[in-house]
Legacy VTK file of the C-alpha trace (Angstrom):
# vtk DataFile Version 3.0
C-alpha trace
ASCII
DATASET POLYDATA
POINTS 251 float
41.165 -40.516 -38.746
41.627 -41.398 -35.096
44.738 -43.421 -34.273
45.073 -46.063 -31.563
47.873 -48.054 -30.001
47.777 -50.866 -27.429
50.506 -50.524 -24.776
50.924 -52.943 -21.896
50.529 -50.958 -18.672
50.771 -51.756 -14.965
48.034 -51.006 -12.461
49.322 -48.261 -10.114
47.627 -49.982 -7.165
48.572 -53.660 -7.493
51.050 -53.744 -10.368
49.032 -56.164 -12.494
49.623 -55.743 -16.237
46.788 -54.824 -18.563
46.389 -53.757 -22.169
43.858 -51.195 -23.353
43.432 -49.182 -26.544
44.847 -45.677 -26.095
44.001 -42.954 -28.592
46.737 -40.729 -30.023
44.593 -38.574 -32.270
40.992 -37.669 -31.383
39.515 -36.842 -34.775
35.898 -36.776 -33.680
34.485 -35.661 -37.011
34.304 -39.400 -37.784
34.215 -40.676 -34.210
31.440 -38.782 -32.362
31.220 -41.456 -29.658
34.647 -40.358 -28.379
33.389 -36.817 -27.945
30.349 -38.118 -26.080
32.576 -40.203 -23.766
34.702 -37.158 -22.961
31.629 -35.108 -22.042
30.288 -37.948 -19.865
33.623 -38.135 -18.037
34.192 -41.735 -19.147
37.016 -41.306 -21.642
39.975 -43.660 -21.007
38.852 -44.593 -17.501
39.259 -48.249 -16.605
38.963 -50.626 -13.658
41.838 -52.993 -12.946
40.663 -56.552 -13.618
42.810 -57.836 -10.743
42.072 -55.433 -7.879
39.246 -53.268 -9.167
41.155 -49.981 -8.713
39.957 -47.067 -10.844
42.595 -46.118 -13.404
42.636 -42.946 -15.494
44.923 -42.853 -18.515
46.337 -39.645 -19.966
48.835 -39.143 -22.736
51.072 -36.288 -23.835
50.917 -34.998 -27.399
47.295 -35.915 -28.083
45.368 -33.818 -30.585
41.579 -33.360 -30.652
40.080 -32.118 -33.930
36.517 -31.476 -34.993
36.502 -30.108 -38.529
32.727 -29.650 -38.534
32.942 -27.212 -35.622
36.412 -25.865 -36.435
38.032 -27.049 -33.191
41.703 -27.929 -32.767
42.606 -28.715 -29.166
46.044 -30.006 -28.244
45.950 -32.077 -25.058
48.893 -32.634 -22.730
48.988 -34.445 -19.411
47.388 -32.681 -16.456
50.718 -33.251 -14.708
52.941 -31.665 -17.366
55.538 -29.532 -15.532
55.922 -26.651 -18.005
53.073 -25.260 -20.081
55.442 -23.157 -22.188
57.438 -26.182 -23.311
54.188 -28.000 -24.109
52.920 -25.025 -26.099
56.129 -24.837 -28.144
55.846 -28.521 -28.989
52.162 -28.440 -29.908
52.273 -25.193 -31.898
55.129 -26.629 -33.949
52.940 -29.626 -34.805
50.042 -27.322 -35.735
52.228 -25.117 -37.926
53.749 -28.087 -39.744
50.339 -29.638 -40.395
48.290 -26.533 -41.168
49.981 -23.119 -41.220
52.879 -24.321 -43.398
50.940 -27.150 -45.031
49.265 -27.351 -48.438
46.625 -24.842 -49.473
43.695 -26.943 -48.280
45.273 -27.294 -44.836
45.932 -23.551 -44.633
42.298 -22.849 -45.431
41.245 -25.199 -42.618
43.566 -23.412 -40.199
42.027 -20.027 -40.949
38.660 -21.170 -39.680
39.919 -23.130 -36.668
39.809 -22.160 -33.030
42.912 -23.587 -31.394
43.770 -24.210 -27.743
46.144 -26.241 -25.599
44.679 -27.859 -22.479
46.114 -30.048 -19.736
44.237 -33.218 -18.884
40.984 -34.756 -20.034
38.965 -32.723 -17.512
40.311 -29.541 -19.081
39.425 -30.852 -22.541
35.934 -31.655 -21.299
35.630 -28.160 -19.827
36.613 -26.531 -23.119
34.046 -28.570 -25.079
31.320 -27.917 -22.497
32.043 -24.186 -22.565
32.049 -23.924 -26.341
28.918 -26.076 -26.651
27.157 -23.522 -24.425
28.582 -20.450 -26.211
30.717 -19.481 -23.231
33.795 -17.338 -23.859
36.696 -19.221 -22.272
38.589 -16.029 -21.384
35.523 -14.667 -19.583
34.983 -18.057 -17.950
38.482 -18.005 -16.443
37.973 -14.475 -15.139
34.663 -15.570 -13.622
36.530 -18.370 -11.833
38.960 -15.818 -10.391
36.083 -13.701 -9.099
34.410 -16.715 -7.491
37.592 -17.908 -5.804
38.499 -14.501 -4.411
34.956 -13.887 -3.173
35.238 -17.066 -1.110
38.725 -16.341 0.181
40.586 -18.860 -2.003
43.847 -18.200 -3.808
43.624 -18.358 -7.601
47.071 -19.985 -7.653
46.177 -22.814 -5.248
42.705 -23.910 -6.373
41.754 -25.637 -9.609
38.206 -25.074 -10.844
36.851 -27.103 -13.754
33.443 -26.584 -15.295
31.186 -29.495 -14.387
27.606 -28.545 -15.323
26.056 -25.683 -17.268
22.419 -25.232 -16.308
20.470 -23.874 -19.332
19.973 -20.144 -18.703
21.074 -20.856 -15.144
24.208 -21.098 -13.010
27.590 -22.582 -13.793
28.707 -25.412 -11.508
32.432 -25.999 -11.033
34.423 -28.813 -9.461
37.049 -27.734 -6.930
40.130 -29.913 -7.387
43.511 -30.135 -5.725
46.081 -28.671 -8.153
48.176 -31.322 -9.911
51.818 -32.026 -9.151
54.266 -33.116 -11.857
54.114 -36.839 -12.591
56.447 -38.735 -14.910
54.997 -40.325 -18.004
55.786 -43.866 -19.077
56.330 -45.393 -22.513
54.701 -43.510 -25.404
53.938 -40.597 -23.078
51.276 -42.528 -21.178
50.571 -41.632 -17.541
48.362 -43.680 -15.197
46.643 -41.533 -12.615
44.131 -41.827 -9.783
41.033 -39.667 -9.924
41.717 -36.012 -9.048
41.041 -35.067 -5.430
37.601 -33.437 -5.340
37.427 -30.703 -2.704
33.829 -29.771 -3.405
31.759 -27.748 -5.841
31.255 -24.057 -6.463
28.158 -22.484 -8.011
28.400 -19.226 -9.938
25.342 -17.376 -11.197
24.950 -16.695 -14.895
24.639 -13.046 -13.973
28.216 -13.010 -12.653
29.450 -14.447 -15.939
27.458 -11.906 -17.970
28.825 -9.035 -15.903
32.364 -10.168 -16.707
31.404 -10.519 -20.373
30.208 -6.912 -20.445
33.637 -5.800 -19.235
35.691 -8.281 -21.241
38.210 -5.670 -22.367
39.286 -5.104 -18.774
40.186 -8.731 -18.052
43.760 -8.763 -19.339
44.570 -5.583 -17.431
43.638 -7.401 -14.228
44.685 -10.960 -15.139
47.437 -10.524 -17.749
48.541 -14.159 -17.637
45.299 -15.083 -19.421
46.540 -13.328 -22.561
48.195 -16.307 -24.214
46.759 -17.217 -27.604
46.853 -20.989 -26.955
46.613 -21.550 -23.183
43.715 -19.676 -21.577
43.741 -21.183 -18.111
43.642 -19.358 -14.781
45.741 -21.931 -12.908
48.087 -23.287 -15.566
49.520 -19.935 -16.673
49.508 -18.282 -13.249
52.937 -16.652 -12.609
53.386 -18.643 -9.392
53.622 -21.876 -11.376
57.350 -21.769 -12.095
58.158 -23.607 -15.321
60.729 -26.379 -15.391
62.824 -27.268 -18.422
65.322 -30.027 -19.080
68.268 -27.721 -18.551
66.841 -26.258 -15.355
66.411 -22.799 -16.866
63.201 -20.838 -16.964
62.137 -20.090 -20.533
61.456 -16.492 -21.440
57.910 -15.244 -21.181
LINES 1 252
251 0 1 2 3 4 5 6 7 8 9 10 11 12 13 14 15 16 17 18 19 20 21 22 23 24 25 26 27 28 29 30 31 32 33 34 35 36 37 38 39 40 41 42 43 44 45 46 47 48 49 50 51 52 53 54 55 56 57 58 59 60 61 62 63 64 65 66 67 68 69 70 71 72 73 74 75 76 77 78 79 80 81 82 83 84 85 86 87 88 89 90 91 92 93 94 95 96 97 98 99 100 101 102 103 104 105 106 107 108 109 110 111 112 113 114 115 116 117 118 119 120 121 122 123 124 125 126 127 128 129 130 131 132 133 134 135 136 137 138 139 140 141 142 143 144 145 146 147 148 149 150 151 152 153 154 155 156 157 158 159 160 161 162 163 164 165 166 167 168 169 170 171 172 173 174 175 176 177 178 179 180 181 182 183 184 185 186 187 188 189 190 191 192 193 194 195 196 197 198 199 200 201 202 203 204 205 206 207 208 209 210 211 212 213 214 215 216 217 218 219 220 221 222 223 224 225 226 227 228 229 230 231 232 233 234 235 236 237 238 239 240 241 242 243 244 245 246 247 248 249 250
């Protein structure tokens, strides 16, 4: 079942306190309206009752599950500083609940597709891609092709899938890459809307060409080879990880 808590938060614009229900576990098998809100881009977005500022709430250590579709997606904050540390934490939770759990849980794990994403927009992208039978590894490689063709660096631009036209092009949002941001109580972070730099349209033919040569992707973009985090920007080698002791974890 989905789990909620009700923290008292402060508006980042005017400081006024407010209380809203924040979800810890997104178990959408029994809560399909949450999935619909994510796809509409409305999930955990609020307006301050005092000043009207748009507030977006994210939380570390959230888990999205859909047992009907076999989806397990761990969600961390878009501003998490170290994807490796986040992966270690979330895979431990998955192993304790499923891989090392009772027989029924182990059977569920065998049929589950698992990922770790950063931010609600990344979660939305993963659902949108899977709903349209898009291979997320191929999708990330297609992003790299589109960025390079337009003279952008793959380490300095964030593309997130916005619209999939049936049998037509893929439309991406161009966003400013996130910077680390501290989380508050219970891992909750209040954020403004991401900075939208524009949109990028990629033909379905470009995606299909990459799909035909899928085996070559990891030779060209080896940082996409992680089994949990398949993300062109997040795992790019230029994004130096930060840990509590100041040391870089081993790759």
